[in-house]
N, C-alpha and C positions, 0 to 999 in steps of 0.2 A: 502493500499500499504507500509506501514513501521511496521518491524515486525510481519507479516505475518505467518513467519513459527518460531518454537521453535526450536533454533539448541543448541551444544554442541561445541566450540570451543577446539581440543584438537591435542595434535602431538607425536610420538612414541607409537601411541597406535594399535595391531590389531584389538581388535573388542569394542566397547563401546555398550552396550545394554542399549537401555532406555526402561521402564516401566513407564505406564503410569497410574492414578487408580482417579477417581472421588471421592467425598466427604464421601462416603458411603463402601468405600475401594474396588471397583470393580475394576478389569483390565480393561482398555478401550482401549489402544491400547499401543503396542510395535515396535521398531525398530530398527534398528542398527544407532544410532548417527555418525559414523564415516561416512558416506554416504550419510544420510538425515537426513531430520529433521521432525517434528510433524508438521502438517499444521491443529489442531483444529479437524479434524475427528477419528472416533470409527473406530475399525476394520471389520463395514458394512457399513463404507464408509457416514456415517451419521455425520450432524455437529453438533459436543457436545456443550452443551450450556454453558454459561456462566460462569461462576463461577472459585473455586479455585481447583485447582488440583494439587496431588501429585504424585512426578518421584523417580525411584531409579536409579540408573545408576550401572553396571556392567562391569568392561574394565578389558582386557589383555594388558599389555604393549608387544613393541616389541621384546626388549632384555629382555631375561629371561624369567618365569614363571609367576612372580608378579602381582598378582588381586588386583583390585581395587573398591572400593565401593564406592557411594555415594548418596546424599538425598537430598531433598529438595520439595518448593511448586512453582508452580507457574499462576498468573491469568489471564484464556482467557477472553478477552475481545468481543464484541461483537457487 
């Protein structure tokens, strides 16, 4: 019931695409982080196993055409 969805808090962005990868580097999910979050499921709507996941963020600002990028790790606990 707590922290069930991985979200990115942001302001002033047109888009914020978050791509998640498993420990072997396989893409498991991609979503628009401005509108929604990741609930721990894959593209096929299967529950992802507990473990460490890598994410890449690509954002476009509302003012101008500046593109931003970021990345990090998250720990999925079931």
